[in-house]
Each structure stands twice: as structure tokens, then as C-alpha cells.
C-alpha positions, 0 to 999 in steps of 0.5 A: 463524491463519496462513492468515487472516493470509496471506490478510489481508496478500495482500489488503492487498498487492493493494489497495496495488498497485491503488492505486499508479497513480491511474487516476482522476486521469489527465488531471486538471489539479488543483493543490494547494499548488503541486503536481499532485493526482496527485503528492500521491496518490503521496506519500500512497500512499508514506507509506501503503505505508511504514506498512503495510510497517513493520507487516508487517515487525514483526508477520509477516515471513516469514509463509508462508515461515518458518512464522511463526504 
């Protein structure tokens, strides 16, 4: 089970890192609620990353390091 959880969290981390920079919004001049769309992307990404980290910290902190099972 520990290997599956480690692989799962690794996939989640890689996806979050891949989505950190909104490549597809480069050059976009779109505005929503007075702010650039790319800025909203970063706000949403930070919220998502915070929630994911909170879940990770509560459930699997030390996974792969301290022998958490």
C-alpha cells in the first residue's frame, strides 16, 4: 500500500508542477473581474496546491522517508 500511495502522491506533485505555469495563457489579454485571466489561474492553482498539501500533510506526511504505511 505504501508504494501505491507514494506513486499516487508523486503523480499529484508532478501534475501540480506541470500546471504551475499556464503556458496556454501566455499572450492572453483576457480579463475577468478586473484581473488578468492568468492571475486568476495562479490564484486557483495556489488554492488547489494548498488543499493538496493540507491533505498530504494530514494523511501521508513522511511517506517514503519515515516508513509511513
